[in-house]
N, C-alpha and C positions, 0 to 999 in steps of 0.2 A: 580516529580509528586506529592509528598506530599504537597509541597508549592502551587501547582496549586489548589488542593482541598481546602486548607486554603484560598487561594485568593477568590475562588468563595463563600465559606461559610461565611467568615467574611463580604464580600462586601454586599451580599444579606441579611444577618442577620441585618447589620447596617441599610440598606435601610428599612427593615421591622419595626425596632425599631423607625425609623423616623415617623412611623404612629401614634406615641403617640400624635402628634399634631392635628390629624384630628377631633376628637370629640370635644376637647376644642375649636378648631377654629370654628366648626359648631355652638357651643353655643355662641361664641363671635359674630358671624354674626347675629345669630337669636335674641339673647337676649340683647346685648349691642349695636349693630349697628342697631338692629330693621329691619332687612331685611326679606322680604317674601321668600317663597321657590323659586319663579322665580328669585328674585333678588340675592339670595345666589347662585343659579345655574349659573348665569351670572358671579358673582365674581369667582367662582370655575373654569369656563371656561377660563377667562383671566389668573387666577393664574396658571393653568395647560397648558397654551399655548406652553411652551417649549416642552412638550411631542409631540406636533403635528409637530414639526420641527426636530425631531430626525435624519432624513437623513442628515441635514446640519452638525450636530455633527459627523455623520458618514463619510461624505466627508472629513472633516478636518483630522480626525484620520486615514483615509485610504490613502489620497492623499498628505497630507502636513506633512511629518515627521519632527520632531524636533531633530536635531543632530543624524539622523538616526533611531530614535525611533518613532513608531506611536501610542503607547498606553500609556506608563507610564507618559510622560510629560502632556499629556491632562487630564489624571486622577487626578494628583496632582494639576493642576491648577483649575479645576472645583470644586474639593472638598474643596480647600482653599476658593473659592468664596462662596460656600454654607455656610461654617462655619462663615465666616465674616457676611453674611446676617442674619443668625440666631442670632448672637451676637448683631447685630444692632437692631433687633426686640426686643431682651431682654432689650435693653437700652431705648426703647420708653417709655415715661411717659404717653401718651394717644394713642389710636388706631384710627387714622383717616383712612377713606376708602382708599385714594390714597397711603399714606405711607405703610400701611398694604399690599395692593395689590402689590405695586412695590417691596418690600422686599421679599414677598412670591414668586414672579416670579423669583427672583434671587436664592432663595433656590432651586427652581425646575430646573433652569439651571444647578446647581451643581448635583442634583439627576439624571437628564436625561443624562448629560455628563458622569457621572460614570457608569450608567447602560449601555450606548452604548459601552464604552470601555471594560466593563466586558463581555458583549455579544460578542464583536469582538474576544476576546480571546477565548471564549467558541467555536465559529464557527471555528476559525483557528485550534485549537487543536482537537476539536471534529471531524471535517471532516477528519483530518489526521488519526485518530485512529478509526473512526466509532462509536463514542460515544456522538454525540450531544444530544441524548435523555437522556442519563445517566447524562451528565454534567448539563443539564437543570433541571433534577429532583433534583440534589444536590442543585442548586441554589434555586429552589422553596421550597424545604424542609426547607432550612435555612430561607427563607423569611417568610414562614407560621409559622415556629416555633417561629419567632420573633412576629408575630401577636398574638400568644398565650399570650404573655406578654403585647404587646402594646395595645390590645383591652380592657382588664380589667384595665390596667394601664392608658389608656386614659380616661376611665370612672371615675376612682378614681381622676385623676388630674382635670377633669371637675368639680368634686364636691368639691375638697379640696384644689387645688393648684392655684397659680396666673399664668397668662399667661407668666409672666417673667420666672418663673421656667420652664414652658413648653418649652419655646424657648431655654433656657440654656441647657436643656437636649437634645433637638434636635441638638444643636451645638456640644455636645459631640459625637453623633453618626455620624455626618459629619466628625469629627476628626478620627473616627474609619475607615471609608472608605478611608481617606487619608492614614492611616497607612497601609491599605491593598495594597496600590500601590507598596510597597516594594517587594511584591510577584508576580508582574506582570511578565509574561514570553512572550517573543516575538522574532522573528527573526529580525536581523537588515534589515531595508528597503533598497532595491535596488534603485540606481539612477533613473531607468526607471519605478519605481513602479507606479507612477501616470498615465503613459500612459496605462499600462496593466489594471489598475483598471478602468480607463475611458472607455476603450473598453468593459470591462466586464459589466459595468453598462449600456452601450448602448445597448448591446445584451440583457441584462435582460429586459430592458424597451420596447424593440421591440417584446418580446415574449408574446403571448396571455396568457400563464400560469400564469405569474406574476400578471396579472390583474384579472384573474379568482380567484387565491388564495387570493388576496387582497379583492375582493368582497365577497368571502366566509367568511373571518375574520371579515369584517365589519358587515355583517348580523348576524353572530353568536354572536357577542359581543354586538349587539344592544338590550338593555333592559331598556326602560325608567323608569320603577319603581325603579330600583336600584339607589343608591346615594342619591341625595338631597330629592327627593320625598319620598323615603323610610325613611329617617331620620325624616322628618316632620310627616309622618304617624305614626312612632314609638312614637315620642315625644308628638304629639298633639292629635292623634286619639286614640292610644292605651295607652297613659299616662305612657309609660315605663320610668323608672328612668335612669339618666346618667350611673349609675353603671351597670344596666341590659343591656342597649344598648351596653356598652363596653364589657360586658360578652358575648353577641352574636358575637362580633368580635373575642373574644378569642376562642369561640367554633368553629367558622368557620376557624380560623387559625389553631387550632389543627387538625380539620378534613382535612384541606388543606394540612398540612404537611404530613398526612398519605396518602392522595391522590397522592402527589408527589412522596413519597417513593414507593407506590404501583406501579405507573407508571414506576419508574426506575427499579423495580424488574421484571416487566412483559414485557416491550417493547423489542422486539427481541428475547424474550424467549417464551412467550405465544401468544402475539398479536403483529402485526406489526404496524408501525406508520400509515399505510393506515387504518388498522382496527379501530384503535383509533379514526381516523378522521371520519370514518363512524358512529361510536358510538356516537360521539359528536352531530350528527344530529338525528339519529334513536332513541337514548335514551334521548338526551338532550332536544328535543322539548317536548315530552310528560312529562318528568320529570318536566319541568318548570311550568306546570300546578299546581304543589304543592303549588305555591304561593297563589292559590285561597283559601288555608287553613290558610293563614297568618292573624290570627284574635286574638291572645292572646299570653301571655308569653310562654306557652308550645309549641305552634305551630311555633312561631317565632324562638325559640331555636332549634326545630327539623329541620325546613327548613334550618336554618343556618348551621347545621351539614351536612345535605345531600348535599347541594350545595357547602359547603366548600370542601368536598371530591370529588365529581363527577366534579364540575366545574374546579378545579385545574387539575385533570387528563385529562379531555377533552382538556383544554387549552394547556397542555403540548404537546398533540398530534398535535395540530395546530402549535405550536411553533417549534416543531421538524421538521414538514413538511416544515416550512419556512426556518430552519437552513439548511436543506439538499439542498435547492434550491439556496443557496447564492454562487455567483461565487468567485473563488480565486482571491485575490487582491483587492476586494471591499466587504469583509465580513461585515464590520461594517456598511457601508451605505446600503447594501442590507437587512440585518437583521433589521437595524433600520427602514427602510422603511416599512417592514412588521409589526414591533412592533408599528410604528406610526399609522397604520391602526387600531390596537387594541385601541390605545389612541384616535384617532379621533372618533371612533364609541362610546367609552365610553363618550367622551365630548359631542358629538352630542345628544346621548340618555339622558345623565344627564341634559343638558340644556333644551331639549324638554320636559323631564319628569318634571322638575321643573316648567316650564312655564305652561304645561298642568295641572299640580296639582293645581295651583292657579285658572285656568279657570274651571276645573271640580268640585272643591269644591263649586263653586257658583251654581252648577246645580245638583250635585249628592251627596249622602252620602260618607263619607270617604272610607268605604270599597268598594263601587262600583267604585269609582275613582281609587283606588289601583287595583282592579281586571281588569279594562279596560286596564291600562298601563301594567299590567302583561300579558294579552292576546296579546297585540301588540308585546311584547318581544317574546312570544312563536311563533307568526306568522313569525317573522323575523328569528328565528332559523330554523323553517320549510322551509323557502324559500331558505336555503342553499342547499336543496336536489338536485335540478336540476344542481347545480355546481359541484357535486361530480365527474362526469366522467372527467371534465376538470382539476380538481386539483390533481387526483390520477393517478399513473401509467404513468406519462409523462416522457420523457427523460430529461437528464440534472440534475437529482438529485443525491445526494451523496449516496443514497441508502434508501430503506424503512424499513430496519431492522438494529438494532444496533449490532455490533460484539463486543464480549469481547476477541477476540483472537488477534486483532491487537495491537501492542505496542503504547503506547502514545508517542507523539512527543512533547517535550518540549525544546526549545532552548533558 
């Protein structure tokens, strides 16, 4: 069991530290390639395209075992690919659009593949002992603890380091994820596993609840101000420095780690997964109006802390809901499908937000443009309300409360 915690923690910590590259890359696109907010959002969309095909990675690791193993071989392969791509980026003498985009796509192939494998182990072991929520809380606590370092670190690197150094550091953290593969735990795949997994996926796709939960996740995650539009608003309208922008990520990361830890301590003890899911709408929608106060360094920092904490806790409720709904034999594919909806919503809202930002700035002051995009995100969260009856209390879930009494199953 100790090595399972180590696997989750190291994997997600390394993924979070990979975030060191985000702010330097944003400045590279903005100041060296001279891309507008809309053009940068398109670059980010293509760069993160692997996140939208997570279920394909899940299908491979669920249905195509390598020498009887469904997890470790895939984790080692994708981490090696990501590390090689980072090293190739570090070796570039200049940064053309096509080469930069192609190699960044490969780094994200490695990131997505490792995330799918780690989540598959979480669902398998978590369902067996009723601790999907607790395991995910450990994962996100490690992830957001890393953001405490990668946020201010990314700001410092943006101001003081070369992109070559940034890419070399990212390669190191890919190597750490590769190291974590030694602690992967999984049962040996049965010869007929692909048949059972295929049937489970068909049953999942035929059920109305899968589509209801997917629609809920998409709407809840749709917030067009966050991402590219937010960065351009911070840098151009508010004139925040790279260090301060990185600091806001650090503050959000620290608050997010506390939010994940809080979720892990309360789910199943004080509040059920269903209650957390309701709160994501009932509290999440009005809370998102706090972005209307996003007007200066003090309020930017305060809003980052509030949503770092609450956003992670609410997101864990939705992720736990998804994990409980994954059928045995197809854990990686089913959970990856739900997570791909998170990523699809983020990609769609980021791209729309970046394009809308360029268009709105021709017609409105920067604050009004930001407020309008924030209100669209609030409306999307509120639109989840009618879906609550369809996503809660349905049959076929592993359970809406986490149990600390069942033994962990590690093979």
